[in-house]
C-alpha positions in Angstrom: -6.8 9.1 20.1 -10.5 8.4 20.1 -12.3 7.6 16.8 -15.4 9.5 15.7 -17.5 6.5 16.6 -16.1 6.4 20.1 -16.7 10.2 20.6 -20.3 10.0 19.4 -21.1 6.7 21.2 -21.8 8.6 24.4 -24.7 10.4 22.8 -26.3 7.9 20.4 -26.0 5.3 17.7 -24.7 6.5 14.3 -24.3 4.8 10.9 -21.0 4.8 9.1 -22.6 7.5 6.8 -23.4 9.6 9.8 -19.8 9.3 11.1 -18.6 10.5 7.7 -21.0 13.5 7.8 -19.8 14.4 11.3 -16.1 14.2 10.2 -17.0 16.5 7.3 -18.5 19.2 9.5 -16.4 19.0 12.7 -13.0 20.7 12.9 -10.0 19.3 14.7 -8.1 22.1 16.4 -5.0 22.6 18.5 -5.4 25.0 21.4 -2.3 26.3 23.3 -2.1 26.8 27.0 -3.8 30.0 28.1 -5.6 30.5 24.8 -9.2 31.8 25.2 -11.8 29.7 23.5 -14.7 32.0 24.6 -14.3 35.4 26.0 -16.7 37.5 28.1 -19.3 39.2 25.9 -18.9 36.8 23.1 -21.8 34.6 22.0 -21.0 30.9 22.2 -21.3 29.5 18.6 -19.7 26.0 19.0 -19.5 22.9 21.2 -16.1 21.3 21.7 -15.1 17.7 22.4 -11.8 17.6 24.3 -9.5 15.0 22.8 -6.6 16.0 25.1 -5.8 18.6 27.7 -8.2 20.6 30.0 -9.9 23.9 30.2 -11.4 26.0 32.9 -14.3 28.4 32.9 -14.2 31.5 35.1 -15.8 34.8 36.0 -13.4 37.8 36.1 -13.6 41.2 37.7 -10.3 42.2 36.1 -8.5 41.6 39.5 -9.4 38.0 40.3 -10.6 34.9 38.4 -13.4 33.0 40.1 -13.4 29.4 38.6 -16.8 28.0 38.1 -16.2 25.0 35.9 -13.5 22.6 34.8 -13.6 20.7 31.5 -11.5 17.6 31.1 -10.4 15.2 28.4 -13.2 13.1 26.8 -15.9 15.7 27.7 -18.0 18.1 25.7 -17.4 21.7 26.5 -19.4 24.9 25.9 -21.0 27.8 27.8 -24.5 26.6 28.3 -26.4 29.9 28.9 -24.6 31.6 26.0 -25.0 28.7 23.5 -28.6 27.9 24.3 -29.9 31.5 24.7 -27.5 33.0 22.1 -26.6 35.7 24.6 -23.2 37.2 25.4 -21.2 35.0 27.7 -20.6 36.1 31.3 -17.6 33.8 31.6 -14.3 33.0 29.9 -13.2 29.5 28.8 -9.5 29.2 28.8 -7.0 26.4 28.1 -5.3 25.2 31.3 -2.7 23.3 29.2 -2.0 22.5 25.5 -5.1 20.7 24.2 -6.6 19.2 21.1 -10.4 19.6 20.5 -13.0 18.8 17.9 -15.2 21.9 17.3 -18.7 21.6 16.0 -20.3 24.9 15.2 -24.0 25.4 15.9 -24.6 26.0 12.1 -22.8 22.7 11.3 -24.8 21.0 14.0 -28.0 22.2 12.3 -26.8 21.0 8.9 -26.0 17.6 10.4 -29.5 17.3 11.8 -31.0 18.4 8.5 -29.1 15.6 6.7 -29.7 12.8 9.3 -32.2 12.6 12.1 -29.6 10.6 14.1 -27.9 13.8 15.0 -30.9 14.9 17.1 -29.4 12.7 19.8 -26.5 15.3 20.1 -29.1 17.1 22.2 -27.8 15.0 25.1 -24.6 17.0 25.0 -26.7 20.0 26.2 -27.9 18.2 29.3 -25.6 19.8 31.7 -26.5 17.6 34.6 -24.9 14.6 32.9 -22.2 16.1 30.7 -20.4 18.6 32.8 -17.8 18.2 35.4 -19.2 20.8 37.7 -16.6 21.2 40.4 -17.2 24.8 41.5 -20.1 27.0 42.2 -20.2 30.7 43.0 -20.2 30.1 46.7 -16.9 28.2 46.9 -13.9 30.1 48.3 -10.5 29.9 46.7 -9.4 27.5 49.5 -12.2 25.1 48.8 -11.5 25.3 45.0 -7.9 24.3 45.7 -8.9 21.4 47.9 -11.2 20.1 45.1 -8.5 20.6 42.5 -6.0 18.8 44.6 -8.4 15.8 44.8 -8.7 15.8 41.0 -5.2 16.3 39.9 -1.8 17.1 41.3 -0.9 19.1 38.2 -3.9 21.4 38.6 -3.1 21.8 42.3 0.3 23.2 41.6 -1.3 25.8 39.3 -3.9 27.2 41.7 -1.9 28.1 44.8 -3.0 30.3 47.7 -1.9 33.9 47.4 
C-alpha cells in the first residue's frame, strides 16, 4: 500500500506537517465492484486516488454503455468537466472490480490550500493530458474498445465481450 508521501510525490513536495494535514482531510474508502462513484446528472465534488482496483467512465443511453475512460491503480480519478465547471456529469464512473480509494472532496482541498500553499501543486491532478489514462474516445467502436482493453489487461478483456 502506498504511503501518503508516495501518493503526493507525483504532484509536488510536501512537508511532514502537510502530509498530516492531507491524512486529516482525505478519506480512505472501499468501493465494491459495480458501485457507482458518480452518476449522470450528479455534480462531481471529489477527486479520488485509486489505491487498488480499477474504474471505467461511460456514457449511457439506457440500452448501451459507451466507455470513454479507464481509471487504473495509482491514478487520480474524477469527471473533469463536472468537477471544474461544477456542472452535472454526463457520464457515470463505476467500479470495474473491488477497489480501495482515497477521496478528497473539493471543500477539503480548498481547506488544505488555505492551510498550506504547498497544496496548490495539487492543481497538477487536474491536468488531464498528463494524469488520465485516456483509452477511448467517442469515435471508437465496441470492437476497437475491446482490442485496446485486451492490450491493457486480460481480465478486462474477459469482461467486455462482443455481443
